[in-house]
C-alpha positions in Angstrom: 0.0 0.0 0.0 1.5 3.4 -0.9 2.5 5.7 1.9 0.4 8.8 2.4 2.1 12.1 3.1 2.4 13.1 6.8 1.7 16.8 7.4 2.9 19.0 10.3 2.5 22.7 11.0 5.5 23.6 8.7 6.4 20.3 7.0 5.2 17.6 4.6 6.8 14.2 4.8 6.1 12.4 1.6 7.5 9.2 0.1 10.9 9.6 -1.3 11.1 9.1 -5.1 14.0 8.7 -7.6 13.5 12.3 -8.8 14.6 13.4 -5.3 18.1 12.0 -5.8 19.8 15.3 -6.9 18.5 17.2 -3.9 19.3 14.4 -1.5 22.8 14.2 -2.9 23.3 18.0 -2.7 22.2 18.3 0.9 23.7 15.0 2.1 26.9 15.6 0.2 28.0 18.1 2.9 30.6 16.4 5.1 28.9 17.8 8.3 25.7 15.9 7.3 27.2 12.7 5.8 29.6 12.2 8.8 26.6 12.1 11.2 24.7 9.3 9.3 25.3 5.6 9.2 24.8 4.9 5.6 25.6 8.0 3.6 28.8 7.8 1.6 31.1 10.8 1.1 31.3 12.2 -1.4 27.6 11.6 -2.1 26.7 11.7 -5.8 23.3 11.9 -7.4 23.9 8.4 -8.8 24.6 7.1 -5.3 21.5 8.8 -4.0 19.4 7.4 -6.9 20.8 3.8 -6.3 19.9 4.1 -2.6 16.4 5.4 -3.2 15.6 2.7 -5.8 16.9 -0.2 -3.7 15.5 0.3 -0.2 15.5 -2.8 2.0 12.3 -4.7 2.6 10.5 -3.1 5.6 12.2 0.2 5.1 10.0 3.3 4.6 11.6 6.6 3.8 10.2 10.1 3.5 11.4 13.3 1.9 11.1 16.2 4.4 9.7 19.2 2.6 9.5 22.8 3.7 7.6 25.2 1.4 7.9 22.5 -1.3 11.7 22.3 -0.9 13.3 19.0 0.1 15.3 19.8 3.2 16.1 16.3 4.5 15.1 12.7 4.9 13.5 10.6 7.6 12.2 7.1 7.9 12.0 3.8 9.7 12.8 0.1 9.3 10.4 -2.3 10.9 11.9 -5.0 13.2 11.6 -8.5 11.9 8.7 -9.2 14.3 6.9 -6.0 13.2 6.4 -4.9 16.8 8.8 -2.0 16.6 11.1 0.0 14.3 14.4 1.8 14.1 14.0 5.4 13.0 16.4 7.8 11.4 16.5 11.3 10.1 18.8 14.0 8.8 18.5 17.6 7.6 20.6 19.6 5.2 22.9 22.1 7.0 20.9 25.2 6.0 17.9 23.9 8.0 19.7 23.1 11.3 18.7 24.9 14.5 15.1 25.7 13.6 13.3 22.8 15.3 12.6 21.2 12.0 14.3 17.8 12.9 12.2 17.6 16.1 9.0 18.5 14.2 9.6 15.9 11.5 10.7 13.2 13.9 7.7 13.7 16.2 5.4 13.3 13.1 7.2 10.2 12.0 6.9 8.7 15.5 3.2 9.5 15.7 2.8 7.8 12.4 4.7 4.7 13.6 2.5 4.4 16.7 -0.9 5.3 15.2 -0.7 4.0 11.7 2.0 1.3 11.8 1.0 0.0 15.2 4.5 -0.3 16.5 4.9 -0.8 20.3 8.2 1.0 20.4 10.7 2.8 18.3 14.5 3.0 18.7 17.1 5.3 17.4 20.8 6.2 17.9 23.2 9.0 17.3 26.9 9.1 17.1 28.6 10.3 20.3 29.9 13.4 18.5 26.5 14.6 17.5 25.0 16.6 20.4 22.4 18.3 18.1 20.8 14.9 17.4 20.9 14.0 21.1 18.9 17.2 21.9 16.3 16.2 19.3 15.9 12.7 20.7 15.7 14.0 24.3 13.1 16.7 23.5 10.9 14.0 22.0 11.1 11.9 25.2 13.3 8.9 24.3 15.0 7.0 27.1 18.7 6.2 26.8 19.2 2.4 26.8 22.9 2.2 26.3 26.0 2.7 24.3 26.9 0.9 21.1 29.1 1.3 18.0 27.6 2.0 14.6 29.1 2.1 11.2 29.6 5.4 9.5 29.9 5.0 5.8 31.2 8.5 5.2 34.1 7.9 7.6 34.4 4.2 6.7 34.7 3.1 10.4 32.7 2.2 13.4 32.0 5.1 15.8 30.8 5.2 19.4 27.0 5.8 19.5 24.2 6.2 22.0 21.0 4.1 21.7 17.5 5.2 22.8 14.0 3.8 22.9 10.5 5.3 23.1 7.6 3.0 23.9 4.1 3.8 22.8 2.2 5.3 25.7 -0.7 3.0 26.5 -3.7 5.3 26.2 -2.8 8.5 24.4 -1.6 6.9 21.2 -4.6 4.6 21.0 -6.9 7.5 21.4 -5.1 9.4 18.7 -5.2 6.3 16.4 -9.0 6.1 16.9 -9.5 9.7 15.8 -7.0 9.3 12.9 -8.8 6.3 11.5 -12.3 7.8 11.5 
């Protein structure tokens, strides 16, 4: 079933498509962006972005984050094998940092994961040298569950990272889901 766009006050999250590859590569091709992601190579070419977009893994759902009809970043989730939870991720192009947009997009994605996908919990992590992502995660209410190491494709090495989890609140999300499905 095709994914529907997710709307917030300022943003639209819509399914990523191959035509987004040049914008994804332009924003993600900044070292300061690529070096904070697990899978983005550096340099990041439009061809590499196109290959990624057209070969997403089974269970992986990815959205373009749009502000005023301009692609500003990417967010998405990969369902766990048992379909009870998902790992989320996000990044924004550097010109859009520090405006609360990552928090807004991530909240909307999590709401979607709980109300439309039915996940019981979502997890995420950030590299230890990424305090901005830590702030986004903490503002949303994630609980730190430990340290780990994650691969950074741009740096071609494993880096220390911090792992978090957010469980679906028992009543609030179910009420929201009831209203959303009417």
